C-alpha positions as CSV (number, residue, x, y, z in Angstrom):
1,X,-3.7,7.5,-14.4
2,X,-0.8,8.3,-12.1
3,X,-0.3,11.7,-13.6
4,X,-3.8,12.9,-14.1
5,X,-5.9,10.9,-11.8
6,X,-9.5,9.6,-12.4
7,X,-10.8,12.8,-14.0
8,X,-8.0,13.0,-16.5
9,X,-8.1,9.3,-17.6
10,X,-9.8,8.7,-20.8
11,X,-9.4,7.1,-24.2
12,X,-8.5,10.5,-25.7
13,X,-5.7,11.1,-23.2
14,X,-4.4,7.5,-23.7
15,X,-4.5,7.8,-27.5
16,X,-2.6,11.2,-27.3
17,X,0.0,9.7,-24.9
18,X,0.4,6.6,-27.1
19,X,0.5,8.6,-30.3
20,X,-2.3,6.6,-31.9
21,X,-5.8,7.2,-33.0
22,X,-8.5,6.4,-30.4
23,X,-10.3,4.2,-32.9
24,X,-7.4,1.9,-32.8
25,X,-7.6,1.7,-29.0
26,X,-11.4,0.9,-29.2
27,X,-10.7,-1.7,-31.8
28,X,-8.2,-3.6,-29.7
29,X,-9.6,-3.0,-26.2
30,X,-13.3,-2.1,-26.6
31,X,-13.5,0.3,-23.6
32,X,-11.5,2.3,-21.1
33,X,-12.0,-0.4,-18.5
34,X,-10.5,-3.0,-20.8
35,X,-7.5,-0.8,-21.4
36,X,-7.0,-0.5,-17.7
37,X,-7.4,-4.2,-17.2
38,X,-4.8,-4.9,-19.8
39,X,-2.3,-2.5,-18.2
40,X,-3.2,-3.9,-14.7
41,X,-2.4,-7.4,-15.9
42,X,1.2,-6.5,-16.8
43,X,4.2,-7.0,-14.6
44,X,4.8,-3.3,-15.0
45,X,1.8,-2.5,-12.9
46,X,1.5,-5.4,-10.5
47,X,3.8,-8.2,-9.4
48,X,2.9,-11.7,-10.6
49,X,2.3,-14.6,-8.2
50,X,5.7,-16.0,-9.4
51,X,7.4,-12.8,-8.4
52,X,5.8,-12.8,-4.9
53,X,5.9,-16.5,-4.1
54,X,8.7,-17.9,-6.4
55,X,8.9,-21.6,-5.8
56,X,5.7,-22.9,-4.2
57,X,7.2,-26.3,-3.2
58,X,9.7,-24.5,-0.9
59,X,7.0,-22.3,0.6
60,X,4.9,-25.3,1.6
61,X,7.6,-26.4,4.0
62,X,7.9,-22.9,5.7
63,X,4.6,-22.9,7.6
64,X,2.0,-20.1,7.7
65,X,4.0,-17.7,9.8
66,X,7.2,-17.8,7.7
67,X,5.3,-18.0,4.4
68,X,3.3,-14.8,5.2
69,X,6.4,-13.0,6.4
70,X,8.3,-13.9,3.3
71,X,5.3,-13.0,1.1
72,X,4.9,-9.5,2.7
73,X,8.7,-8.9,2.4
74,X,8.5,-9.7,-1.3
75,X,5.4,-7.6,-1.7
76,X,7.1,-4.6,-0.1
77,X,10.2,-5.0,-2.3
78,X,8.1,-5.5,-5.4
79,X,5.9,-2.4,-4.9
80,X,8.8,-0.2,-3.8
81,X,10.3,-1.0,-7.2
82,X,7.0,0.2,-8.9
83,X,6.6,4.0,-8.3
84,X,4.0,4.2,-11.0
85,X,1.9,1.6,-9.2
86,X,2.2,3.5,-5.9
87,X,1.1,6.7,-7.7
88,X,-1.9,4.9,-9.1
89,X,-2.7,3.5,-5.6
90,X,-3.0,7.1,-4.4
91,X,-5.5,7.8,-7.1
92,X,-7.5,4.6,-6.3
93,X,-8.1,5.8,-2.7
94,X,-10.4,8.5,-4.0
95,X,-12.1,6.9,-7.0
96,X,-14.9,4.4,-7.3
97,X,-14.7,4.0,-11.1
98,X,-15.0,0.7,-13.0
99,X,-11.3,1.1,-13.8
100,X,-10.4,1.1,-10.1
101,X,-12.6,-1.9,-9.5
102,X,-10.8,-3.8,-12.3
103,X,-7.4,-3.0,-10.8
104,X,-8.5,-4.1,-7.4
105,X,-9.8,-7.3,-8.9
106,X,-6.4,-8.0,-10.4
107,X,-4.7,-7.5,-7.0
108,X,-7.2,-9.7,-5.2
109,X,-6.9,-12.5,-7.8
110,X,-3.1,-12.3,-7.5
111,X,-3.2,-12.4,-3.7
112,X,-5.5,-15.4,-3.8
113,X,-3.3,-17.3,-6.2
114,X,-0.3,-16.5,-4.0
115,X,-2.0,-17.9,-0.9
116,X,-3.0,-21.0,-2.8
117,X,0.7,-21.5,-3.8
118,X,1.7,-21.1,-0.1
119,X,-0.8,-23.6,1.2
120,X,-1.6,-21.5,4.2
121,X,-3.2,-23.2,7.2
122,X,-4.4,-21.8,10.5
123,X,-6.3,-23.0,13.6
124,X,-10.0,-22.3,13.7
125,X,-9.4,-19.7,16.3
126,X,-6.9,-17.8,14.1
127,X,-8.6,-15.3,11.9
128,X,-6.1,-15.4,9.1
129,X,-8.2,-13.3,6.7
130,X,-8.4,-10.4,9.1
131,X,-4.7,-10.7,10.0
132,X,-3.7,-10.5,6.3
133,X,-6.1,-7.6,5.5
134,X,-4.8,-5.6,8.5
135,X,-1.1,-6.1,7.5
136,X,-1.9,-5.4,3.8
137,X,-3.6,-2.2,4.9
138,X,-0.7,-1.0,7.0
139,X,1.8,-1.9,4.3
140,X,-0.2,-0.2,1.5
141,X,-0.5,3.0,3.6
142,X,3.2,3.1,4.2
143,X,4.0,2.4,0.6
144,X,1.7,5.2,-0.6
145,X,3.2,7.5,2.0
146,X,6.7,6.6,0.7
147,X,6.2,8.4,-2.6
148,X,6.1,11.8,-0.9
149,X,9.5,12.9,0.3
150,X,9.9,13.3,4.0
151,X,9.1,11.1,7.0
152,X,6.0,9.5,8.2
153,X,5.7,8.8,11.9
154,X,9.4,9.3,12.3
155,X,10.3,6.9,9.5
156,X,12.0,8.0,6.4
157,X,10.3,5.6,4.0
158,X,12.8,6.2,1.3
159,X,15.4,4.4,3.5
160,X,15.9,0.7,3.4
161,X,16.6,0.7,7.2
162,X,13.1,2.0,7.8
163,X,11.7,-0.9,5.8
164,X,13.9,-3.4,7.6
165,X,12.4,-2.1,10.9
166,X,8.9,-2.5,9.5
167,X,9.8,-6.0,8.3
168,X,11.0,-7.0,11.8
169,X,7.7,-5.8,13.3
170,X,5.6,-7.6,10.7
171,X,7.6,-10.8,11.5
172,X,7.0,-10.3,15.3
173,X,3.3,-9.6,14.7
174,X,2.9,-12.8,12.7
175,X,4.6,-14.8,15.4
176,X,2.3,-13.3,18.0
177,X,-1.0,-14.0,16.3
178,X,-0.4,-17.2,14.3
179,X,0.4,-20.3,16.4
180,X,3.0,-22.7,14.9
181,X,2.2,-26.3,14.5
182,X,4.5,-27.2,17.4
183,X,2.6,-24.9,19.9
């Protein structure tokens, strides 16, 4: 997927890469979508809820602001360590295939499980869903841009210091839009 994109992905190319007969792939998986789902469910492709949220009991004490900040920090770290995933995310931006939908479904289910572990709470006037979607969108854009050498908007996204600056802004944004229980 990362190398050949949507048009190059198929059972024949997977069989050739794996060095097996395509009949074997069909026997074990049934279809190309099921192969992609199986790959998408591995830690090689996408971080698990345990990797992103670690110990749920500890997170419940943090509050929504701190929990989200820590989650996004873990998310960035996890995806920066998965260049193959970032390359696939580029491909996903221009494809509407069933395989892309299956990978998106895995990401959404993982995020929902993480948010359940974190026990997020917000006031009725705080649109937490939109806040999370906007921050995810910005992070994903920057992560995808990071696979191409060079800078983006003056940031060298291969440098940890750039990501530390981004992390500080995310933290400030969350403080600005999510009231704490004490406020």
